[in-house]
GUMI-200815 format. One record per residue (C-alpha): x, y, z; residue number from 1. Coordinates in nm, 3 decimals. Example, Ala and Ser with C-alpha at 12.3 -4.5 7.8 and 13.67 -1.06 7.14 Angstrom:
// residues 2
+---------+---------+---------+------+
:      c1 :      c2 :      c3 : resi :
+---------+---------+---------+------+
:   1.230 :  -0.450 :   0.780 :    1 :
:   1.367 :  -0.106 :   0.714 :    2 :
+---------+---------+---------+------+
// end
This chain:
// residues 379
+---------+---------+---------+------+
:      c1 :      c2 :      c3 : resi :
+---------+---------+---------+------+
:  -1.249 :   1.757 :  -2.513 :    1 :
:  -1.119 :   1.679 :  -2.199 :    2 :
:  -0.784 :   1.832 :  -2.071 :    3 :
:  -0.679 :   1.517 :  -1.885 :    4 :
:  -0.763 :   1.150 :  -1.922 :    5 :
:  -0.665 :   0.989 :  -1.578 :    6 :
:  -0.625 :   0.608 :  -1.574 :    7 :
:  -0.705 :   0.485 :  -1.216 :    8 :
:  -0.921 :   0.601 :  -0.925 :    9 :
:  -0.684 :   0.518 :  -0.637 :   10 :
:  -0.448 :   0.758 :  -0.458 :   11 :
:  -0.251 :   0.867 :  -0.735 :   12 :
:  -0.507 :   0.931 :  -0.993 :   13 :
:  -0.739 :   1.078 :  -0.757 :   14 :
:  -0.500 :   1.334 :  -0.588 :   15 :
:  -0.385 :   1.460 :  -0.935 :   16 :
:  -0.748 :   1.468 :  -1.066 :   17 :
:  -0.844 :   1.703 :  -0.756 :   18 :
:  -0.538 :   1.910 :  -0.779 :   19 :
:  -0.566 :   1.950 :  -1.165 :   20 :
:  -0.954 :   2.039 :  -1.124 :   21 :
:  -0.952 :   2.253 :  -0.840 :   22 :
:  -0.624 :   2.432 :  -0.863 :   23 :
:  -0.579 :   2.456 :  -1.265 :   24 :
:  -0.928 :   2.457 :  -1.325 :   25 :
:  -0.905 :   2.195 :  -1.597 :   26 :
:  -1.142 :   1.924 :  -1.696 :   27 :
:  -1.064 :   1.578 :  -1.588 :   28 :
:  -1.189 :   1.260 :  -1.713 :   29 :
:  -1.115 :   0.969 :  -1.454 :   30 :
:  -1.160 :   0.599 :  -1.589 :   31 :
:  -1.121 :   0.273 :  -1.369 :   32 :
:  -1.186 :  -0.095 :  -1.472 :   33 :
:  -1.338 :  -0.146 :  -1.132 :   34 :
:  -1.686 :  -0.057 :  -1.010 :   35 :
:  -1.559 :   0.168 :  -0.741 :   36 :
:  -1.355 :   0.473 :  -0.687 :   37 :
:  -1.049 :   0.424 :  -0.411 :   38 :
:  -0.819 :   0.151 :  -0.585 :   39 :
:  -0.694 :  -0.108 :  -0.338 :   40 :
:  -0.786 :   0.151 :  -0.022 :   41 :
:  -1.153 :   0.093 :  -0.136 :   42 :
:  -1.375 :   0.005 :   0.199 :   43 :
:  -1.737 :  -0.077 :   0.189 :   44 :
:  -2.010 :  -0.205 :   0.438 :   45 :
:  -2.085 :  -0.576 :   0.410 :   46 :
:  -2.405 :  -0.747 :   0.438 :   47 :
:  -2.385 :  -0.744 :   0.834 :   48 :
:  -2.311 :  -0.363 :   0.816 :   49 :
:  -1.951 :  -0.374 :   0.918 :   50 :
:  -1.716 :  -0.145 :   0.753 :   51 :
:  -1.422 :  -0.380 :   0.540 :   52 :
:  -1.155 :  -0.318 :   0.343 :   53 :
:  -1.218 :  -0.501 :   0.019 :   54 :
:  -0.852 :  -0.566 :  -0.054 :   55 :
:  -0.716 :  -0.633 :   0.252 :   56 :
:  -0.608 :  -0.382 :   0.564 :   57 :
:  -0.503 :  -0.035 :   0.474 :   58 :
:  -0.348 :   0.155 :   0.751 :   59 :
:  -0.241 :   0.511 :   0.726 :   60 :
:   0.062 :   0.636 :   0.859 :   61 :
:   0.345 :   0.893 :   0.752 :   62 :
:   0.607 :   1.135 :   0.881 :   63 :
:   0.504 :   1.394 :   0.626 :   64 :
:   0.313 :   1.667 :   0.767 :   65 :
:   0.228 :   1.813 :   0.417 :   66 :
:   0.070 :   1.483 :   0.308 :   67 :
:  -0.141 :   1.464 :   0.645 :   68 :
:  -0.276 :   1.851 :   0.566 :   69 :
:  -0.352 :   1.742 :   0.230 :   70 :
:  -0.592 :   1.459 :   0.300 :   71 :
:  -0.716 :   1.626 :   0.584 :   72 :
:  -0.915 :   1.882 :   0.359 :   73 :
:  -1.137 :   1.542 :   0.268 :   74 :
:  -1.149 :   1.342 :   0.596 :   75 :
:  -1.142 :   1.371 :   0.972 :   76 :
:  -0.914 :   1.094 :   1.145 :   77 :
:  -0.951 :   0.842 :   1.405 :   78 :
:  -0.654 :   0.791 :   1.599 :   79 :
:  -0.504 :   0.446 :   1.574 :   80 :
:  -0.168 :   0.276 :   1.637 :   81 :
:  -0.122 :  -0.071 :   1.427 :   82 :
:  -0.033 :  -0.388 :   1.643 :   83 :
:   0.020 :  -0.732 :   1.467 :   84 :
:   0.050 :  -1.074 :   1.622 :   85 :
:   0.249 :  -1.369 :   1.467 :   86 :
:   0.125 :  -1.736 :   1.552 :   87 :
:   0.430 :  -1.896 :   1.592 :   88 :
:   0.423 :  -2.257 :   1.753 :   89 :
:   0.074 :  -2.205 :   1.884 :   90 :
:   0.144 :  -1.855 :   2.072 :   91 :
:   0.054 :  -1.507 :   1.935 :   92 :
:   0.383 :  -1.330 :   1.963 :   93 :
:   0.451 :  -0.939 :   1.860 :   94 :
:   0.568 :  -0.860 :   1.504 :   95 :
:   0.804 :  -0.680 :   1.443 :   96 :
:   1.026 :  -0.903 :   1.691 :   97 :
:   1.102 :  -0.716 :   1.997 :   98 :
:   1.195 :  -0.776 :   2.383 :   99 :
:   0.859 :  -0.904 :   2.457 :  100 :
:   0.868 :  -1.166 :   2.153 :  101 :
:   1.208 :  -1.311 :   2.283 :  102 :
:   1.151 :  -1.328 :   2.602 :  103 :
:   0.787 :  -1.523 :   2.543 :  104 :
:   0.955 :  -1.737 :   2.284 :  105 :
:   1.274 :  -1.853 :   2.467 :  106 :
:   1.139 :  -1.840 :   2.822 :  107 :
:   1.390 :  -1.550 :   2.890 :  108 :
:   1.376 :  -1.224 :   3.104 :  109 :
:   1.570 :  -0.976 :   2.920 :  110 :
:   1.539 :  -0.640 :   3.094 :  111 :
:   1.752 :  -0.401 :   2.875 :  112 :
:   1.794 :  -0.284 :   2.495 :  113 :
:   2.160 :  -0.427 :   2.542 :  114 :
:   2.070 :  -0.762 :   2.648 :  115 :
:   1.847 :  -0.816 :   2.371 :  116 :
:   2.089 :  -0.678 :   2.114 :  117 :
:   2.364 :  -0.913 :   2.284 :  118 :
:   2.106 :  -1.199 :   2.211 :  119 :
:   2.062 :  -1.095 :   1.863 :  120 :
:   2.444 :  -1.061 :   1.806 :  121 :
:   2.513 :  -1.427 :   1.938 :  122 :
:   2.300 :  -1.574 :   1.681 :  123 :
:   2.345 :  -1.341 :   1.389 :  124 :
:   2.492 :  -1.488 :   1.066 :  125 :
:   2.623 :  -1.168 :   0.878 :  126 :
:   2.698 :  -1.196 :   0.517 :  127 :
:   2.993 :  -1.043 :   0.364 :  128 :
:   2.751 :  -0.827 :   0.117 :  129 :
:   2.369 :  -0.794 :   0.201 :  130 :
:   2.185 :  -0.874 :  -0.117 :  131 :
:   1.905 :  -1.083 :  -0.062 :  132 :
:   1.615 :  -1.071 :   0.219 :  133 :
:   1.765 :  -1.378 :   0.366 :  134 :
:   2.098 :  -1.191 :   0.404 :  135 :
:   1.902 :  -0.926 :   0.579 :  136 :
:   1.732 :  -1.140 :   0.836 :  137 :
:   2.011 :  -1.392 :   0.901 :  138 :
:   2.255 :  -1.098 :   0.954 :  139 :
:   2.005 :  -0.937 :   1.236 :  140 :
:   1.875 :  -1.208 :   1.417 :  141 :
:   2.000 :  -1.540 :   1.332 :  142 :
:   1.832 :  -1.869 :   1.183 :  143 :
:   1.602 :  -1.991 :   1.446 :  144 :
:   1.388 :  -1.662 :   1.410 :  145 :
:   1.463 :  -1.625 :   1.070 :  146 :
:   1.283 :  -1.970 :   1.015 :  147 :
:   0.996 :  -1.921 :   1.256 :  148 :
:   0.914 :  -1.561 :   1.153 :  149 :
:   1.025 :  -1.494 :   0.796 :  150 :
:   1.127 :  -1.790 :   0.562 :  151 :
:   0.784 :  -1.984 :   0.521 :  152 :
:   0.594 :  -1.670 :   0.558 :  153 :
:   0.801 :  -1.469 :   0.275 :  154 :
:   0.778 :  -1.788 :   0.078 :  155 :
:   0.385 :  -1.786 :   0.096 :  156 :
:   0.365 :  -1.401 :   0.017 :  157 :
:   0.628 :  -1.388 :  -0.286 :  158 :
:   0.623 :  -1.770 :  -0.439 :  159 :
:   1.016 :  -1.715 :  -0.382 :  160 :
:   1.267 :  -1.821 :  -0.094 :  161 :
:   1.397 :  -1.523 :   0.063 :  162 :
:   1.724 :  -1.609 :  -0.071 :  163 :
:   1.573 :  -1.501 :  -0.412 :  164 :
:   1.437 :  -1.186 :  -0.333 :  165 :
:   1.587 :  -0.828 :  -0.316 :  166 :
:   1.701 :  -0.701 :   0.061 :  167 :
:   1.418 :  -0.424 :   0.041 :  168 :
:   1.151 :  -0.697 :   0.114 :  169 :
:   1.245 :  -0.783 :   0.491 :  170 :
:   1.421 :  -0.450 :   0.539 :  171 :
:   1.088 :  -0.296 :   0.543 :  172 :
:   1.028 :  -0.483 :   0.886 :  173 :
:   1.209 :  -0.347 :   1.158 :  174 :
:   1.367 :  -0.555 :   1.454 :  175 :
:   1.372 :  -0.399 :   1.814 :  176 :
:   1.528 :  -0.447 :   2.122 :  177 :
:   1.268 :  -0.258 :   2.319 :  178 :
:   0.920 :  -0.319 :   2.407 :  179 :
:   0.761 :  -0.104 :   2.155 :  180 :
:   0.483 :  -0.338 :   1.999 :  181 :
:   0.342 :  -0.104 :   1.731 :  182 :
:   0.379 :  -0.202 :   1.381 :  183 :
:   0.503 :   0.144 :   1.254 :  184 :
:   0.694 :   0.425 :   1.427 :  185 :
:   0.556 :   0.715 :   1.200 :  186 :
:   0.458 :   1.038 :   1.387 :  187 :
:   0.107 :   1.019 :   1.231 :  188 :
:  -0.073 :   0.704 :   1.262 :  189 :
:  -0.456 :   0.733 :   1.190 :  190 :
:  -0.754 :   0.589 :   1.007 :  191 :
:  -0.979 :   0.826 :   0.812 :  192 :
:  -1.267 :   0.855 :   1.047 :  193 :
:  -1.546 :   0.738 :   0.807 :  194 :
:  -1.355 :   0.519 :   0.588 :  195 :
:  -1.107 :   0.578 :   0.275 :  196 :
:  -1.422 :   0.555 :   0.048 :  197 :
:  -1.589 :   0.855 :   0.176 :  198 :
:  -1.272 :   1.020 :   0.167 :  199 :
:  -1.209 :   0.947 :  -0.211 :  200 :
:  -1.573 :   1.067 :  -0.270 :  201 :
:  -1.501 :   1.419 :  -0.110 :  202 :
:  -1.182 :   1.429 :  -0.294 :  203 :
:  -1.365 :   1.381 :  -0.641 :  204 :
:  -1.651 :   1.585 :  -0.565 :  205 :
:  -1.586 :   1.869 :  -0.830 :  206 :
:  -1.778 :   1.973 :  -1.149 :  207 :
:  -1.472 :   1.963 :  -1.348 :  208 :
:  -1.427 :   1.590 :  -1.260 :  209 :
:  -1.611 :   1.309 :  -1.464 :  210 :
:  -1.562 :   0.953 :  -1.343 :  211 :
:  -1.621 :   0.625 :  -1.571 :  212 :
:  -1.617 :   0.318 :  -1.369 :  213 :
:  -1.605 :  -0.022 :  -1.494 :  214 :
:  -1.414 :   0.123 :  -1.817 :  215 :
:  -1.094 :  -0.049 :  -1.947 :  216 :
:  -0.844 :   0.196 :  -2.063 :  217 :
:  -0.813 :  -0.010 :  -2.362 :  218 :
:  -1.163 :   0.068 :  -2.453 :  219 :
:  -1.134 :   0.457 :  -2.421 :  220 :
:  -0.776 :   0.513 :  -2.552 :  221 :
:  -0.864 :   0.625 :  -2.896 :  222 :
:  -1.222 :   0.704 :  -2.855 :  223 :
:  -1.202 :   0.997 :  -2.622 :  224 :
:  -1.045 :   1.336 :  -2.699 :  225 :
:  -0.815 :   1.457 :  -2.447 :  226 :
:  -0.486 :   1.677 :  -2.432 :  227 :
:  -0.271 :   1.511 :  -2.162 :  228 :
:  -0.293 :   1.150 :  -1.965 :  229 :
:  -0.182 :   1.042 :  -1.642 :  230 :
:  -0.128 :   0.660 :  -1.631 :  231 :
:  -0.147 :   0.501 :  -1.303 :  232 :
:  -0.190 :   0.115 :  -1.413 :  233 :
:   0.100 :  -0.113 :  -1.482 :  234 :
:   0.355 :   0.035 :  -1.712 :  235 :
:   0.402 :  -0.278 :  -1.933 :  236 :
:   0.032 :  -0.280 :  -2.019 :  237 :
:   0.034 :   0.086 :  -2.130 :  238 :
:   0.299 :  -0.029 :  -2.415 :  239 :
:   0.125 :  -0.348 :  -2.466 :  240 :
:   0.382 :  -0.548 :  -2.321 :  241 :
:   0.611 :  -0.501 :  -2.568 :  242 :
:   0.926 :  -0.624 :  -2.403 :  243 :
:   0.699 :  -0.888 :  -2.197 :  244 :
:   0.527 :  -0.883 :  -1.886 :  245 :
:   0.666 :  -0.719 :  -1.571 :  246 :
:   0.602 :  -0.990 :  -1.286 :  247 :
:   0.363 :  -0.892 :  -1.015 :  248 :
:   0.244 :  -1.120 :  -0.711 :  249 :
:  -0.127 :  -1.096 :  -0.658 :  250 :
:  -0.386 :  -1.185 :  -0.327 :  251 :
:  -0.689 :  -1.361 :  -0.324 :  252 :
:  -0.938 :  -1.233 :  -0.026 :  253 :
:  -1.176 :  -1.426 :   0.169 :  254 :
:  -1.426 :  -1.223 :   0.371 :  255 :
:  -1.625 :  -1.392 :   0.645 :  256 :
:  -1.873 :  -1.268 :   0.895 :  257 :
:  -1.884 :  -1.431 :   1.245 :  258 :
:  -2.136 :  -1.435 :   1.487 :  259 :
:  -1.900 :  -1.327 :   1.774 :  260 :
:  -1.833 :  -0.983 :   1.891 :  261 :
:  -1.421 :  -1.017 :   1.858 :  262 :
:  -1.224 :  -1.304 :   1.705 :  263 :
:  -0.904 :  -1.212 :   1.759 :  264 :
:  -0.686 :  -0.949 :   2.005 :  265 :
:  -0.546 :  -0.725 :   1.745 :  266 :
:  -0.650 :  -0.584 :   1.379 :  267 :
:  -0.388 :  -0.821 :   1.202 :  268 :
:  -0.244 :  -1.173 :   1.291 :  269 :
:   0.022 :  -1.327 :   1.057 :  270 :
:   0.049 :  -1.698 :   0.998 :  271 :
:   0.408 :  -1.776 :   0.924 :  272 :
:   0.356 :  -2.157 :   0.939 :  273 :
:   0.235 :  -2.397 :   0.679 :  274 :
:  -0.132 :  -2.237 :   0.668 :  275 :
:  -0.221 :  -2.148 :   0.316 :  276 :
:  -0.315 :  -1.809 :   0.418 :  277 :
:  -0.038 :  -1.519 :   0.548 :  278 :
:  -0.284 :  -1.342 :   0.763 :  279 :
:  -0.625 :  -1.271 :   0.915 :  280 :
:  -0.744 :  -0.943 :   0.968 :  281 :
:  -1.044 :  -0.793 :   1.182 :  282 :
:  -1.177 :  -0.488 :   1.096 :  283 :
:  -1.366 :  -0.354 :   1.384 :  284 :
:  -0.998 :  -0.302 :   1.566 :  285 :
:  -0.921 :  -0.044 :   1.252 :  286 :
:  -1.258 :   0.103 :   1.238 :  287 :
:  -1.366 :   0.132 :   1.616 :  288 :
:  -1.707 :  -0.002 :   1.517 :  289 :
:  -1.922 :  -0.157 :   1.798 :  290 :
:  -2.137 :  -0.454 :   1.658 :  291 :
:  -2.244 :  -0.747 :   1.804 :  292 :
:  -2.100 :  -0.973 :   1.507 :  293 :
:  -1.739 :  -0.943 :   1.344 :  294 :
:  -1.603 :  -0.941 :   1.017 :  295 :
:  -1.260 :  -1.099 :   0.907 :  296 :
:  -1.038 :  -1.154 :   0.589 :  297 :
:  -0.822 :  -1.450 :   0.508 :  298 :
:  -0.526 :  -1.353 :   0.279 :  299 :
:  -0.411 :  -1.592 :   0.018 :  300 :
:  -0.102 :  -1.496 :  -0.196 :  301 :
:  -0.115 :  -1.585 :  -0.559 :  302 :
:   0.049 :  -1.568 :  -0.893 :  303 :
:  -0.278 :  -1.511 :  -1.082 :  304 :
:  -0.528 :  -1.205 :  -1.029 :  305 :
:  -0.473 :  -0.838 :  -0.997 :  306 :
:  -0.125 :  -0.694 :  -0.952 :  307 :
:  -0.048 :  -0.594 :  -0.595 :  308 :
:   0.307 :  -0.630 :  -0.528 :  309 :
:   0.596 :  -0.576 :  -0.797 :  310 :
:   0.837 :  -0.852 :  -0.735 :  311 :
:   1.171 :  -0.726 :  -0.618 :  312 :
:   1.434 :  -0.934 :  -0.819 :  313 :
:   1.734 :  -0.742 :  -1.017 :  314 :
:   1.606 :  -0.887 :  -1.369 :  315 :
:   1.260 :  -0.735 :  -1.304 :  316 :
:   1.412 :  -0.400 :  -1.225 :  317 :
:   1.576 :  -0.438 :  -1.541 :  318 :
:   1.284 :  -0.494 :  -1.724 :  319 :
:   1.123 :  -0.208 :  -1.570 :  320 :
:   1.402 :   0.023 :  -1.676 :  321 :
:   1.357 :  -0.062 :  -2.031 :  322 :
:   1.004 :   0.042 :  -1.996 :  323 :
:   1.075 :   0.345 :  -1.792 :  324 :
:   1.294 :   0.456 :  -2.106 :  325 :
:   0.976 :   0.442 :  -2.336 :  326 :
:   0.766 :   0.636 :  -2.064 :  327 :
:   1.040 :   0.914 :  -2.065 :  328 :
:   1.005 :   0.923 :  -2.434 :  329 :
:   0.599 :   0.961 :  -2.447 :  330 :
:   0.482 :   1.290 :  -2.461 :  331 :
:   0.206 :   1.453 :  -2.265 :  332 :
:   0.194 :   1.094 :  -2.042 :  333 :
:   0.267 :   1.128 :  -1.665 :  334 :
:   0.311 :   0.782 :  -1.501 :  335 :
:   0.258 :   0.799 :  -1.140 :  336 :
:   0.196 :   0.539 :  -0.872 :  337 :
:   0.293 :   0.190 :  -0.760 :  338 :
:   0.229 :  -0.012 :  -1.075 :  339 :
:   0.314 :   0.265 :  -1.312 :  340 :
:   0.657 :   0.294 :  -1.160 :  341 :
:   0.710 :  -0.054 :  -1.065 :  342 :
:   0.807 :   0.005 :  -0.674 :  343 :
:   0.624 :  -0.102 :  -0.355 :  344 :
:   0.518 :   0.253 :  -0.224 :  345 :
:   0.279 :   0.294 :   0.110 :  346 :
:  -0.007 :   0.509 :   0.074 :  347 :
:   0.155 :   0.818 :   0.182 :  348 :
:   0.448 :   0.773 :  -0.062 :  349 :
:   0.183 :   0.757 :  -0.354 :  350 :
:   0.012 :   1.057 :  -0.219 :  351 :
:   0.362 :   1.228 :  -0.188 :  352 :
:   0.433 :   1.129 :  -0.542 :  353 :
:   0.143 :   1.263 :  -0.693 :  354 :
:   0.151 :   1.620 :  -0.525 :  355 :
:   0.510 :   1.633 :  -0.650 :  356 :
:   0.403 :   1.546 :  -0.994 :  357 :
:   0.144 :   1.792 :  -0.949 :  358 :
:   0.403 :   2.074 :  -0.881 :  359 :
:   0.609 :   1.965 :  -1.169 :  360 :
:   0.318 :   1.955 :  -1.394 :  361 :
:   0.157 :   2.316 :  -1.267 :  362 :
:   0.523 :   2.461 :  -1.311 :  363 :
:   0.566 :   2.324 :  -1.675 :  364 :
:   0.230 :   2.410 :  -1.823 :  365 :
:   0.222 :   2.764 :  -1.608 :  366 :
:  -0.091 :   2.936 :  -1.709 :  367 :
:  -0.346 :   2.704 :  -1.516 :  368 :
:  -0.276 :   2.831 :  -1.183 :  369 :
:  -0.333 :   3.194 :  -1.285 :  370 :
:  -0.642 :   3.133 :  -1.442 :  371 :
:  -0.778 :   2.957 :  -1.145 :  372 :
:  -0.693 :   3.240 :  -0.920 :  373 :
:  -0.851 :   3.484 :  -1.146 :  374 :
:  -1.181 :   3.303 :  -1.149 :  375 :
:  -1.155 :   3.275 :  -0.754 :  376 :
:  -1.090 :   3.655 :  -0.731 :  377 :
:  -1.377 :   3.740 :  -0.983 :  378 :
:  -1.623 :   3.494 :  -0.815 :  379 :
+---------+---------+---------+------+
// end
């Protein structure tokens, strides 16, 4: 008999497993259908001895000190500020669009934020009501930059026109008038010093935690005794797709090792043109590893495969709400994480959601914390 069955060994499941085992002193079984822990953040050493991210680049960034403090129990950090270039008309230009992008693309010499803002304003095509991703970009920078940087990339990534996608998709990418070429503005931007997998190993290293990999939830759902469950997989899968499948976008990763020490000037280069892939990642920029060779990954968006990105359209949100009502009426099951809540969360947001869920569980169940403290005091 386990106190908890946790489905999924990514950030949501692992953070909760550690808290329940350590703070509440409860027995946890965590299952995952993949052959490893860490979810999409899993990293590994390839045949050349280079540390790569199996499911594309994961860059940790946050403004929440509480989340940094929590994860710092399980890892040291390597400072890293993420920079991305876009291959536009044969030139590598900063993305998010900034003053450097505008000057290089149009042969200008704009010297102030005000001048760049005026440039954008002259070209902007504001919509009466901003509803779609297309509305967001056209209303901010105009049609030419929209076509060069956003339209094809978004179409490849989502399999839909920006005019068919919710405004939240492109609203995630800022537009700047200064020369700041960092992809993120967060106060804390770092990488786990020894990789994400090592961090997850330390997080789950507790005698109260048992891990079963290559194990499908459906195969153990009724064969294992447990009191409560945390589910971090697709919410529609939990309910056997009762109302139909929630749409997701998937990715196919093409990993390559090259006989050169460096392939590109930054970790990620976006390809918003006709190429079949959206971006190429070179991991040595992220890890700081020194090696005679380098490993890269091409990302190919796909309609088939593992679910990565909930597709933000109004009809999908309505379908999720139907599943959410079922979830709220399901006793002793907590739904946590990107797939279980059908939201595009960053890693720090998933950690924050998991910590918040633990606080609610601990408050609702009550006695576990006292029991754990008593054990610690008697030790």
